[in-house]
VEXDOSE-107539 format. One record per residue: residue number from 1; x, y, z of N, C-alpha, C in turn. Coordinates in steps of 0.05 Angstrom, whole numbers. Example, Ala and Ser with C-alpha at 12.3 -4.5 7.8 and 13.67 -1.06 7.14 Angstrom:
<sites>
  pos     nc1     nc2     nc3    cac1    cac2    cac3     cc1     cc2     cc3
    1     264    -114     156     246     -90     156     264     -66     156
    2     257     -45     142     273     -21     143     258       1     157
</sites>
This chain:
<sites>
  pos     nc1     nc2     nc3    cac1    cac2    cac3     cc1     cc2     cc3
    1     847    -627   -1184     866    -647   -1165     893    -635   -1161
    2     903    -632   -1138     932    -624   -1136     951    -645   -1143
    3     977    -637   -1147     998    -654   -1152     997    -678   -1137
    4    1000    -675   -1109    1004    -695   -1088     984    -716   -1093
    5     957    -707   -1095     937    -725   -1095     935    -739   -1122
    6     944    -728   -1143     945    -739   -1166     968    -762   -1166
    7     994    -758   -1157    1013    -776   -1153    1007    -799   -1137
    8     991    -793   -1115     981    -819   -1099     963    -834   -1111
    9     945    -823   -1129     926    -837   -1142     936    -854   -1164
   10     958    -845   -1178     974    -858   -1198     987    -883   -1186
   11    1002    -878   -1163    1019    -897   -1150    1001    -918   -1135
   12     979    -908   -1124     960    -930   -1113     949    -951   -1134
   13     941    -938   -1157     929    -955   -1176     951    -975   -1186
   14     974    -965   -1194     994    -981   -1205    1005   -1002   -1185
   15    1011    -993   -1157    1022   -1011   -1139    1003   -1028   -1124
   16     978   -1025   -1130     953   -1039   -1114     957   -1037   -1086
   17     960   -1012   -1075     957   -1007   -1048     935    -982   -1044
   18     925    -980   -1021     907    -961   -1016     926    -934   -1009
   19     909    -912   -1019     921    -885   -1018     932    -880    -989
   20     914    -889    -974     925    -884    -939     950    -892    -935
   21     958    -914    -948     983    -929    -943    1008    -908    -954
   22    1001    -893    -972    1023    -876    -984    1027    -850    -966
   23    1044    -854    -947    1048    -829    -928    1069    -807    -941
   24    1066    -784    -937    1083    -763    -948    1111    -766    -940
   25    1122    -774    -920    1147    -771    -911    1159    -800    -908
   26    1148    -820    -917    1155    -847    -914    1164    -858    -940
   27    1190    -868    -940    1202    -880    -968    1178    -902    -978
   28    1179    -902   -1003    1162    -924   -1015    1176    -950   -1016
   29    1201    -950   -1015    1214    -973   -1014    1210    -985    -988
   30    1215    -971    -963    1211    -981    -938    1184    -986    -926
   31    1168    -969    -936    1138    -970    -923    1119    -990    -940
   32    1124    -993    -964    1106   -1012    -979    1121   -1033    -995
   33    1146   -1031    -991    1163   -1051   -1007    1166   -1050   -1035
   34    1167   -1028   -1047    1165   -1023   -1077    1196   -1034   -1087
   35    1194   -1053   -1105    1217   -1064   -1115    1226   -1046   -1141
   36    1251   -1054   -1153    1261   -1037   -1175    1245   -1038   -1200
   37    1229   -1057   -1205    1214   -1062   -1228    1189   -1042   -1223
   38    1178   -1043   -1199    1155   -1026   -1195    1163    -996   -1197
   39    1188    -990   -1186    1196    -966   -1188    1198    -954   -1216
   40    1208    -969   -1235    1208    -961   -1263    1181    -957   -1274
   41    1165    -974   -1266    1136    -974   -1277    1124    -948   -1266
   42    1132    -942   -1241    1120    -913   -1229    1130    -893   -1243
   43    1155    -891   -1250    1167    -869   -1266    1151    -866   -1292
   44    1147    -886   -1306    1132    -890   -1334    1104    -876   -1331
   45    1090    -888   -1309    1064    -880   -1304    1062    -845   -1294
   46    1081    -840   -1278    1082    -809   -1270    1088    -795   -1295
   47    1109    -802   -1310    1116    -787   -1335    1091    -782   -1353
   48    1078    -802   -1356    1052    -802   -1375    1032    -785   -1363
   49    1030    -786   -1336    1009    -768   -1324    1013    -739   -1321
   50    1039    -732   -1320    1050    -705   -1314    1063    -691   -1340
   51    1070    -708   -1357    1081    -699   -1382    1110    -690   -1376
   52    1126    -699   -1358    1150    -690   -1355    1169    -717   -1357
   53    1196    -713   -1361    1214    -733   -1362    1228    -739   -1335
   54    1225    -761   -1325    1237    -769   -1298    1256    -793   -1304
   55    1278    -795   -1286    1292    -818   -1289    1288    -837   -1263
   56    1291    -863   -1264    1286    -881   -1243    1305    -869   -1220
   57    1330    -863   -1226    1346    -857   -1203    1338    -834   -1187
   58    1324    -813   -1203    1313    -792   -1190    1289    -798   -1168
   59    1274    -818   -1178    1252    -828   -1161    1262    -847   -1137
   60    1281    -863   -1145    1292    -879   -1120    1308    -866   -1101
   61    1323    -846   -1111    1336    -829   -1094    1319    -809   -1076
   62    1296    -801   -1090    1276    -785   -1072    1250    -802   -1071
   63    1251    -822   -1053    1228    -839   -1055    1203    -834   -1039
   64    1205    -809   -1023    1180    -804   -1008    1161    -789   -1026
   65    1136    -793   -1020    1115    -776   -1037    1122    -746   -1037
   66    1132    -730   -1019    1138    -706   -1018    1161    -700   -1035
   67    1181    -718   -1035    1206    -711   -1054    1196    -716   -1083
   68    1177    -736   -1088    1166    -739   -1117    1153    -715   -1123
   69    1135    -703   -1107    1121    -681   -1114    1139    -659   -1121
   70    1159    -653   -1106    1177    -632   -1108    1194    -637   -1135
   71    1200    -659   -1141    1214    -666   -1166    1195    -662   -1190
   72    1173    -671   -1188    1154    -667   -1213    1145    -636   -1218
   73    1143    -620   -1193    1138    -590   -1197    1161    -577   -1210
   74    1188    -584   -1200    1213    -571   -1212    1211    -579   -1243
   75    1207    -602   -1250    1210    -608   -1278    1185    -596   -1297
   76    1161    -595   -1284    1138    -583   -1295    1143    -550   -1300
   77    1160    -541   -1282    1166    -512   -1285    1186    -502   -1306
   78    1197    -522   -1316    1218    -514   -1339    1204    -510   -1366
</sites>
């Protein structure tokens, strides 16, 4: 499973939305109305899934799926 698919799967399960609703270039906050608590929960779930340390600030600042993929890939490469 590639990084993007895994991220979408984690977020879909956590946020109770269909994977198809998680568009690559659309803000999670604007497209599906993710609130700050859900963003923190998303960060924790992604950290556990990928074994990287993320901050809620990084995810809220980069809140599209593609931005999150890039952020996790950068963190994983270190």
